[in-house]
C-alpha positions in Angstrom: -4.6 9.7 57.1 -1.7 7.6 55.8 -2.6 8.4 52.2 -2.7 12.1 52.9 0.7 11.9 54.7 2.2 10.2 51.7 0.8 12.9 49.4 2.3 15.7 51.5 5.6 13.8 51.8 5.8 13.5 48.0 5.6 17.3 47.8 8.3 17.8 50.5 11.1 17.5 48.0 12.3 20.4 45.9 13.1 18.3 42.8 9.7 16.6 42.9 8.0 20.0 43.2 9.9 21.2 40.2 9.0 18.1 38.2 5.3 18.6 39.1 5.5 22.3 38.1 7.0 21.4 34.7 4.3 18.8 34.1 1.6 21.4 35.1 3.2 23.6 32.4 3.2 21.1 29.6 0.9 18.0 29.1 3.6 15.4 28.5 7.3 15.6 28.9 10.2 13.3 28.1 12.6 12.5 30.9 15.3 14.2 28.7 13.4 17.5 28.8 13.1 17.3 32.6 16.8 16.5 33.0 17.8 19.4 30.7 15.6 22.0 32.4 16.5 20.9 35.9 20.2 20.4 35.1 20.1 17.0 36.7 21.2 13.5 35.8 19.0 10.9 34.2 19.1 8.6 37.2 18.1 11.4 39.6 15.2 12.6 37.4 14.0 9.0 36.9 14.2 8.2 40.6 12.0 11.2 41.4 9.6 10.4 38.5 9.3 6.8 39.8 8.5 8.1 43.3 5.8 10.3 41.8 4.6 7.4 39.7 4.3 5.0 42.7 2.2 7.6 44.5 -0.1 8.1 41.5 1.0 11.7 40.7 2.2 10.8 37.2 1.8 8.1 34.6 4.4 7.1 32.1 4.4 5.5 28.6 6.9 4.7 26.0 7.0 6.5 22.7 9.6 4.8 20.6 12.8 4.7 22.7 11.6 7.7 24.8 9.8 7.5 28.1 7.2 10.2 28.5 5.5 11.4 31.7 2.2 13.2 32.4 0.2 14.1 35.4 -2.3 11.5 36.6 -4.8 13.5 38.7 -8.5 12.7 38.9 -10.7 15.8 38.7 -12.1 16.8 42.1 -9.5 14.6 44.0 -7.4 15.8 46.9 -4.4 15.6 44.5 -6.0 18.0 42.0 -6.8 20.4 44.8 -3.2 20.3 46.0 -1.9 20.8 42.5 -4.1 23.8 42.0 -2.9 25.3 45.3 0.7 24.5 44.4 0.2 26.2 41.0 -1.2 29.3 42.6 1.8 29.4 45.0 4.4 28.7 42.4 3.0 30.9 39.6 4.6 34.0 41.2 7.8 32.3 42.3 10.8 33.7 40.4 12.4 30.2 40.3 9.2 28.7 38.9 9.0 31.4 36.3 12.6 30.7 35.3 11.9 26.9 35.1 8.9 27.5 32.9 11.0 29.8 30.6 13.8 27.2 30.4 11.2 24.5 29.5 9.8 26.7 26.7 13.2 27.4 25.4 14.2 23.7 25.5 11.0 22.6 23.6 11.5 25.4 21.1 15.1 24.4 20.5 14.0 20.8 19.9 11.5 21.9 17.3 14.2 23.5 15.2 15.3 21.1 12.4 18.8 22.6 12.2 19.3 22.9 16.0 22.8 22.0 17.1 23.2 18.7 18.9 23.8 20.5 22.3 20.5 22.3 22.0 18.5 19.2 21.3 20.1 16.1 22.7 17.1 14.1 21.9 14.3 14.5 19.4 11.6 12.8 21.3 8.8 15.2 20.5 
């Protein structure tokens, strides 16, 4: 039961829940997108992403100078079942809806070639 306890412990932090929610919304995300949407620092976002990485929730890879993250969940696994339940719970949460909208706005702003620097601090897409 230690593995299950670690899985639930990883979900017991609001920032990690938000990160997982964002990654359920979009296949791959740059740490800069997560930082911007959550309004957090790079070190805090990276610390939580590293925690999720060590527990096997996410994988990471480098794309140029940017670090990208994506979910790493095996179909049929307990993690997948937990994420589906989490998605069902969060899909009607006002805060989760706002986070999803902020992510969509962030990604749309980055896609604009003439976006001001403040709207697209990085062009990692």
